[in-house]
N, C-alpha and C positions, 0 to 999 in steps of 0.2 A: 606429445605424450600425455596420457591421461594422468591427472593428479587427483589427490584426495579431495580437493575442493570443488572439482568440476560438477558432481551431482548437486551439491548444495547451491552452487552458483546458478546452475540451470533452473532449479526450482525457484530460486529467488527472482530470477528474471521473469519467469512465468507469473509469479505473484505480482510483481511491480507492473507488468504489462496490463494485467486484468484490473488492478486497482486504479491505475492511471486512466483506464477507460471507464471506470465507474461501475464495474461489474464484479460479481463474486468470483471466487477462485474455482478452477475446473475440478472435476471429480477425482482426477488422479492425485490431487493433493490430500485426499482423504483415504486413498486406497493403496498407495505405493509403499511396499515394504522397504524399498531402497530409501525413500524419503524418511520413513519412520525411524530407521536406523540413524540417519543423519540428524534428526531432531533430538534423539536421545543423547547423542554424542556432542553435538554442536550447540544445543540450546539448554537442555536440562542438566547436563553435566557441568555447565559453566554458570548456571544461575543459582542465586540464593534460594534455598528450599526451606520452607517452614518446618521446624522440628516440633515445636510445642510452646508452652508457656513456662516461664521460670518457676511458677508455683509447683510444677510437676517435678522439679529438680531442686527441692527445698533443703536437702541435706546430703552429706557425702554418701555415695552409694546409690542414690537415685539415678536412674538412667531411662532413656527412651531411644527408639531407633527411627531412622529415616531411610525409606526405601526409594530407589530411583533406578528403573531398568534392572540390570543385573547387580546393581550396587546396593549395599546395606551398610549404614553407618551407625555406630553407637555414640550417643551424646550422654556424658555422665558428669555428675558433680564429684570432683576428686576429693581426696582426703584433705587437701589444702584449701578446699572451698571454692576452687575455680571450676570452670567448665572445660571439658576436653571432648573432642570428637575424633573418632578413629574407626578404621575398617572393622566390620563385624565378621572378619574372616581370619581364622587361625593361621599363623605363620608356618605351621608344620605341614599339614596336608589339606588345608583349605576349608575345613568344616566351619559352618556358621557357629559363632559362639553362643548367641542367644536368639530366641525366636523374636519375630517382629512384635513390637509393642513397648511396654514400659515395665519397670520393676525396681527392685532394690537388691543390691549385691554388695558383699564385702570385697569381692574380686571376681574376675571373669575366668571361669574354668571351662576349657574346651571339653565338651562331652565325649569327644572321640578318643583322644589320647592324653587328656588331663593337663595339657599345657595351661599355665595359670598366668593371668595378666592383672596388673594393678589397675586401679580406677582411672589412671591417666593413659592406659594402653601400653605401658612398658611391661616386658616379660619378666615375671617374678621367678618362674622356674619351670623346668620340663623334666619329667621322670626319665631316668636311665639313659641320659645322653652321654656322649663321650666326655672324658675328663677335660678336654680343651674347649668344650662348648661354652660360649659366653652368652648368657641371656641378654646382656645389654646390647648385643648386636642384632636382636630380633624383636624390636618393638612393632606394634601394629602401625601401619601407615595412617597418618593423621589427615584430618580434613579441617578446613577453616570453620570456626564457629564464632558468631557474634550475636549480641542481644540488642534488640531495638524495642523500646517501650515495653519491656517485659516479655517480648516474643523472641524465641530462640530460633536462629537460622543456621544452616550449614551450607557450605559450597564445596563441591567435589572437584573443582578445577585443579589441574596439576600445576598451574602457575598463578602468581598473585592476581587478584581481582580487586575491583573497587570495594571500599568498605561499605558496609550496609548503611552506616550513619550518613556517609556522603551521598549514597544513592537515594535514600528516603528523606534526606534532610529538608528538601523543599516543602514536604508535607508536615514538618515537625510542629509548626505553630497551630495548624488546623487540628491535629490529633492530640496535642499536649493536654488540652482541656479535659480529656476523658480519663487520663491516668490509667492506661491499659496495664501498666506494670503493677498497679494496685488492685488487680482483679484476680479471679481464679476461674477455672473451667467448671461450669455447672453441669454441662451435658455435651456429649459428642455423638454425632451420627456419621457413619461412613457409608457412602452410597457408591454403587457400582453401576455405571451407565454403559449401555451397549452402543457407544458412539465414539468416533475419533475425538481426541482431546481438543482439536481446533474447533470442532462444531460446538463443543461444550463451552469453550472460551468465547466464541462468537456470540453465543446466546447471552452471556453475561455482559456483553458490551453494548447491547441495545435494548430499548424498550418498545420497539416497533410492534412487538408481539404482545405487549403487556395488557392492553385493553381487552383483548379477546380471551386471555388465558389466566390472568392472575387476580381473581376477585378479592382474595384475602389481602394481598399486598395493596391493592388500590383503595381499600377502605381508608388508608391514611397516607399513602404515597401519592404525591401530586405529579402525575406524568406530564401534564401540561406545563408545570413549572420548570421542566427541564430546559425549555427554550426561553425562559424569562430572565431578566437581569438579576433576579435574586438568586439564580443558580450560578454560583461562583466556582468556576472550574479553571485550574491552572493550565498553562501550556504543558504538553507532554515533555517530560524531562528526559533528554537524551543522554545516553552514556555509550560506552564502546560496545556493550553487548546486551542491553536490555532497556526497557522503558518503564517509567513510573507515571501514574496519573492519580490525582486526588481532587476531591470535590465535595461540596455540600450536597446533601440530599434534600430536595424540596418536599415538605409535608403539607397536607391539607390544612386550611385554617383551623386553629384550635387543637390540632394534634401535637402531642408532646413527644411521642415515640412511635416507632414502627411496630404497633400492636394492632389487634383487631379493632379496638375502640379508641386508640390514640392516647390512652393513659399509660402510665408507667407499668411495666410488668414486674419490676422490682421496687420495693419501698426504699432501697438503699441506692441513691443516685451515685453515679461515678464521678470521680475527680472533683473539679471545680463546681460541678452542678449541685453538689451537696451544700455548697456555700452560696447558692443563689444565682450562679451564672445563667444567663438566658439560654434556654434549651435550643439545641440544634443537632442534626444528624449529619454525619460525614463519612466518607469512604476513601480508601487509598488502595490502589491496585499496583502490584508488582508483576508485570507480565514476564513469564506466562503461567505463573503457578500459585499466586497468593493474592488474597483480597481481605480487607478488613472493613467492616461497616460498623460504626459506633453510634449508638443512641445515648441519650443522657443517663439511662438506667441499665443498659446492657450493651454488649457488642457481640458480633459474630466474626470469626476468622475462618477463612476457607483456604484449603490447600488442594491443588489439583495434581494428579499423578497419572501419566499414561500407563496402562497395564498391557495393552496390545494395540495394534493398529485400529481396532474397532471397539476397544474397551477402555474406560477411563474411571479412575477412582477419585471421588471428591470426599474430603473429610471436613466437616463443618463442626466447629465448637462454639458453644454459647458461653460468654464470659459475664460474670456478675462481680460486684464489689467483693473483695476478699472476705469481708465480715458478714455478707448476706447469707441467711440461713434458709434452706429449702423448707417450705411449709409454713414459715413465719414471715419471711420477707418476699418470697416469690413462690409461684407454683410452676413446676417445670412444664406442664402441658401448655399453660398460657404463654410461658416464656418462648417456647420453640414454635408455636403454632404458625405464625405468619411465614417464617423462613422455611420451615419444613414443608408446608403445603406448597409454597412457591417453588421450592427445589423439586419436589415430585412432579409438579406440572412441567417444569423446565426439562427434566430428564426425559419425560415422555415425548416432548417436542424434539429433543435432540435425537432420540432413537428413531423417530419418524423421519427426521432429516437424513440420518445415516442410511436407513433403508432406501430412501429416495435417490441419494447420490450414487448408490451402487448401480442404478439403472443406466444402461448405455444411452438412453434417450435424454439423460439429464444434461442440460446446457445452462450454465449459471446466468441468471438474469441481472438487470441493473439494480444497484443498491439505492435505497431511498434516502431522503434527507435526514431521516432518523437513525441512520446507520453510519454516521461519521466515525464513531468509535470503532466500528468493525474495520473501516479503512485504516484508521490509526493502528489498530492491532496488527494488520497485515503488513503495514510499512515497518513496524517494529520487528515483526517476524522475519521479514526479508533481511533486515539489518543483522539480526542474530545469525541467520544462515550465512551471511557474507563475511562474518568476523574471521580474522586470520586464524589459521591453525595455531593451537598452543597446548 
């Protein structure tokens, strides 16, 4: 008898077979509607998703939304000063309470029939309901919310999952120096790419393409250093349903930061670097949806969201020290230059790849020695597909 796990297991076996043979995955992995539905349910619904930075939720009533597939979640600072996450869907007739984005509210009022919810998602009142109607029996469904280094995450799983602190804990020492909690968002760009989300993530896992495509990045990023002893990368940290990877980024001799000239983009160094800590750049990935790259003077956080089988949204935010002032301590154009140019180059490559894999003539070729992280990604991906239903 067919079970709900059979499609996911079938695709995971295909992935493992190809990766074990050292070749890329077949075209159906990028084109199958059946698989895309499985990915939304079995991977993204169960994964920790980046919501934003705590500085965006600095007082009661501040809120932001997280979108994933058909789901929308509100994350709000409550009247008690805590964080709460709950469904952005009215308990009456299902209308969205707020539009996607962020804002400030004293309470959440459904625009359809005026049901009113407190900042913790509990129902405060509903007009003209029967006398025996009890608002306490109709709170908004909640989602799990956690903060890691000032970054706010939610998880849409119906059952308990690993804590974010436990999951990312092995990278704590590497990232602690930057004090990401003591930053704020200086700039955000949301990109929409006409490519399957796995193609976008594959691209982020390797620098096989960098020499030919990223002139701005390579002014300070040392691609050759990726294979040197000075490039310190941890083992992939396995868990029941996802993978974590963290590493130092090698820079060219004399470069202090990932900028066009290797100098600081912001005059206000982050964390311990303000007290003279030797500069270094580091990254942490939470497959399949989050990455953080931190330099001594700024950081970037990236959140990936599938929009359709062949469309992906990437939201990148640039972080600076909380007291850094635009125009005095940093110039936004200089701050974003390297990563924005690199992103645009990458998205163009991803879109070319998506066009190519649609062809019936496409047969995946062997992976190079520079694509080990692509292999690691797909092993992680197969593990996520194989996780038990919950």
